[in-house]
Backbone bond lengths (Angstrom), bond angles and torsions (degrees), N, CA, C in turn:
res aa  C-N    CA-C-N  psi(-1)  N-CA   C-N-CA  omega(-1)  CA-C   N-CA-C  phi
1 I - - - 1.452 - - 1.496 107.55 -
2 L 1.329 115.82 124.10 1.446 122.40 -176.70 1.550 109.40 -125.05
3 S 1.267 117.98 26.12 1.447 117.17 -175.52 1.545 112.96 -76.34
4 D 1.255 115.78 152.58 1.500 123.46 177.04 1.530 110.79 59.39
5 N 1.385 117.13 47.67 1.421 121.68 179.68 1.479 113.48 -122.40
6 S 1.354 119.74 14.72 1.442 122.84 176.87 1.526 111.74 57.86
7 I 1.303 119.34 30.81 1.461 122.39 175.64 1.508 113.54 -71.77
8 V 1.268 114.38 130.70 1.497 121.05 -172.33 1.511 107.28 -120.02
9 G 1.352 118.00 139.18 1.411 120.42 172.11 1.528 113.12 137.65
10 V 1.272 114.26 -165.80 1.465 122.10 -179.18 1.547 110.18 -113.57
11 L 1.291 112.78 142.56 1.518 117.79 175.10 1.514 108.70 -76.99
12 P 1.353 114.03 142.16 1.485 114.09 -178.47 1.496 110.36 -71.88
13 D 1.363 112.23 148.50 1.479 119.23 175.50 1.488 108.79 -140.45
14 P 1.319 115.77 116.31 1.432 127.89 8.92 1.525 111.85 -71.28
15 F 1.319 114.82 154.62 1.421 123.53 -177.77 1.476 107.34 -74.81
16 P 1.386 125.18 138.28 1.401 123.46 -178.05 1.553 111.78 -62.36
17 K 1.306 113.74 154.41 1.512 118.24 -178.34 1.511 108.11 -78.13
18 L 1.364 110.81 121.37 1.470 122.92 179.63 1.501 108.60 -130.77
19 E 1.320 113.89 72.85 1.475 121.55 -169.55 1.516 115.64 -56.58
20 H 1.369 115.42 -35.34 1.481 119.64 -169.65 1.525 111.86 -99.48
21 I 1.330 117.52 -0.58 1.467 115.31 178.86 1.509 111.04 -72.75
22 R 1.348 117.04 141.70 1.396 120.63 177.64 1.485 112.23 -120.35
23 R 1.273 119.71 -17.20 1.497 122.56 175.72 1.559 109.99 -139.39
24 F 1.345 112.39 128.00 1.470 119.07 -177.10 1.514 103.76 -128.45
25 N 1.323 117.61 114.14 1.474 121.03 -179.62 1.494 109.90 -135.26
26 I 1.261 115.87 108.94 1.502 124.76 171.93 1.452 114.16 -118.63
27 A 1.370 118.79 26.79 1.398 124.30 -176.12 1.484 111.15 -57.81
28 N 1.384 119.79 154.99 1.408 124.98 173.33 1.501 114.66 61.93
29 N 1.261 117.56 46.31 1.441 128.16 173.45 1.421 110.23 -119.41
30 D 1.416 116.98 -155.90 1.478 123.87 -177.37 1.475 108.54 -132.29
31 I 1.324 116.55 48.80 1.460 122.73 178.88 1.530 109.92 -83.09
32 N 1.285 119.95 136.92 1.440 124.75 175.63 1.481 113.20 -133.10
33 G 1.331 118.12 -177.67 1.428 123.26 -178.96 1.530 112.56 88.95
34 S 1.270 117.88 -170.96 1.459 122.45 -176.61 1.445 115.01 -73.59
35 L 1.281 117.70 148.10 1.464 126.47 178.57 1.568 106.75 -72.38
36 P 1.259 120.55 116.31 1.516 122.89 -177.23 1.532 106.42 -74.10
37 D 1.311 116.03 157.87 1.428 125.52 173.15 1.559 107.47 -81.18
38 F 1.284 120.20 113.69 1.441 125.36 -177.76 1.573 111.26 -90.87
39 S 1.320 116.99 -9.68 1.444 121.11 -168.55 1.579 114.16 -63.14
40 R 1.258 118.84 -31.71 1.472 124.76 -179.87 1.530 112.81 -85.28
41 A 1.308 113.64 -27.40 1.532 121.12 -175.58 1.417 118.14 -89.36
42 T 1.327 116.99 -29.77 1.471 121.99 -172.73 1.486 109.56 -135.98
43 T 1.276 124.13 60.61 1.460 126.96 -172.22 1.465 113.78 -63.48
44 R 1.321 121.77 -21.97 1.463 123.92 -178.44 1.542 112.24 -105.17
45 I 1.228 116.75 10.60 1.498 120.59 -178.34 1.535 112.43 -62.44
46 R 1.242 118.71 136.63 1.490 125.36 178.92 1.568 112.09 -104.53
47 E 1.294 117.68 -38.63 1.421 118.76 -178.18 1.535 109.77 -132.03
48 L 1.299 114.49 126.02 1.472 124.54 179.48 1.467 110.17 -124.95
49 D 1.275 119.36 111.52 1.498 123.83 -176.83 1.526 108.18 -129.50
50 I 1.327 115.22 106.36 1.416 126.48 176.06 1.508 111.81 -119.57
51 S 1.284 114.42 25.31 1.494 120.70 -173.16 1.528 112.60 -73.06
52 N 1.370 111.27 162.60 1.475 121.04 173.38 1.510 113.20 53.61
53 Q 1.260 119.31 60.61 1.485 124.07 176.10 1.451 111.42 -99.58
54 R 1.242 123.51 10.63 1.440 129.48 177.21 1.519 111.69 -91.75
55 Q 1.269 118.88 46.04 1.506 123.74 -176.87 1.481 110.78 -69.03
56 T 1.329 116.66 -38.45 1.503 118.66 179.50 1.528 106.32 -121.72
57 E 1.296 117.81 -155.56 1.395 121.96 -178.26 1.533 112.74 -79.94
58 N 1.340 122.41 5.26 1.471 122.61 -171.95 1.573 107.95 -71.08
59 G 1.247 121.94 -19.49 1.519 124.04 -179.54 1.393 117.35 85.40
60 G 1.338 120.19 -6.67 1.518 119.77 173.22 1.544 109.62 84.07
61 L 1.269 115.99 -162.97 1.467 122.91 -179.08 1.557 107.78 -78.08
62 T 1.329 109.43 145.08 1.461 117.73 -175.10 1.615 110.02 -127.44
63 G 1.279 116.41 171.73 1.453 120.93 -179.87 1.538 113.79 96.04
64 T 1.266 114.56 -156.81 1.392 117.68 -179.83 1.517 115.36 -116.79
65 I 1.402 120.73 167.16 1.361 122.49 179.51 1.525 106.37 -90.70
66 S 1.325 114.57 116.89 1.475 117.03 -174.42 1.511 110.29 -65.35
67 P 1.414 115.64 143.29 1.475 118.61 171.64 1.499 115.04 -57.25
68 D 1.325 114.12 -25.20 1.471 119.59 -176.77 1.558 113.03 -63.99
69 F 1.365 115.78 -15.02 1.467 118.57 174.96 1.513 109.96 -62.94
70 S 1.327 117.63 -23.80 1.478 121.52 179.47 1.541 110.77 -71.59
71 N 1.340 118.15 -4.63 1.428 123.39 176.43 1.492 111.67 -87.13
72 L 1.337 118.52 -2.24 1.512 120.46 -177.89 1.521 104.20 -92.18
73 D 1.335 115.95 84.54 1.413 123.91 -173.36 1.501 118.93 -57.90
74 Y 1.331 115.76 -28.91 1.495 124.03 -179.21 1.535 114.07 -88.63
75 L 1.393 116.49 -2.05 1.464 119.79 -170.56 1.537 109.02 -65.80
76 S 1.325 116.79 128.80 1.477 120.76 173.83 1.491 109.89 -116.65
77 V 1.322 120.98 -23.12 1.430 124.02 -179.21 1.528 110.02 -134.21
78 L 1.359 116.62 122.71 1.418 121.71 172.40 1.430 107.25 -130.70
79 N 1.325 118.47 109.45 1.457 122.97 179.99 1.549 108.74 -121.82
80 L 1.303 109.45 113.52 1.551 120.27 -179.41 1.484 109.13 -122.87
81 A 1.247 118.80 16.61 1.502 124.55 -175.18 1.550 111.41 -60.91
82 F 1.353 117.18 154.59 1.403 123.85 175.21 1.504 115.64 58.57
83 N 1.367 110.53 47.37 1.469 122.98 171.28 1.517 105.81 -128.00
84 N 1.287 113.30 -169.61 1.553 118.13 177.21 1.482 108.34 -116.46
85 L 1.239 118.74 49.39 1.511 123.21 177.72 1.595 106.84 -79.36
86 T 1.279 109.43 149.83 1.537 115.25 -177.48 1.551 106.28 -131.49
87 G 1.320 112.64 170.51 1.463 120.28 176.41 1.505 112.38 86.37
88 A 1.408 112.77 177.64 1.397 118.88 -172.63 1.588 109.12 -94.89
89 I 1.234 116.35 157.14 1.525 122.24 174.64 1.527 108.02 -84.49
90 S 1.253 116.06 125.85 1.479 120.45 -178.21 1.513 113.58 -54.03
91 P 1.347 119.37 140.43 1.497 122.46 175.46 1.533 111.06 -61.09
92 D 1.364 116.04 -20.46 1.488 119.62 -179.23 1.470 112.08 -60.34
93 F 1.340 119.54 -23.20 1.461 125.28 -179.32 1.544 108.49 -58.68
94 S 1.309 118.19 -23.06 1.507 120.39 -175.05 1.539 108.31 -70.73
95 R 1.274 118.09 -15.98 1.483 119.98 179.37 1.570 113.96 -84.45
96 L 1.328 117.06 -2.39 1.454 123.75 179.36 1.491 109.15 -84.66
97 D 1.335 116.93 87.18 1.468 122.12 -173.55 1.534 112.78 -62.08
98 D 1.298 118.57 -27.74 1.511 121.31 -178.05 1.471 112.52 -86.44
99 L 1.316 120.49 -12.14 1.429 124.19 -178.73 1.501 112.82 -67.72
100 T 1.360 110.44 111.93 1.577 116.19 -178.45 1.519 112.04 -112.86
101 I 1.319 112.76 -24.26 1.519 116.53 177.92 1.555 109.04 -128.37
102 L 1.375 112.78 122.47 1.387 119.78 -178.77 1.574 104.14 -130.22
103 N 1.322 120.80 103.92 1.473 119.90 -174.66 1.495 107.16 -130.91
């Protein structure tokens, strides 16, 4: 958990392979740029929180939410709120049985 740490910058895309990570939380920082595809890097992740990246005028994360996020079969929490993401959420998200929070 790296939330509330004044982290500034861009997330790498492709995101590095982190096979054993289950929870990734960098909420309330100053990350900008495109939302990377996490589906190949963190296949067993359960909680992904990259919300509230608009801490300064950078605007937060941009782009769309890739349909490949629906390949994260164990995902129970996906929080991308308070960014500048656009587009529709893929209907494939409905097959994520464990997903209880989508924000």
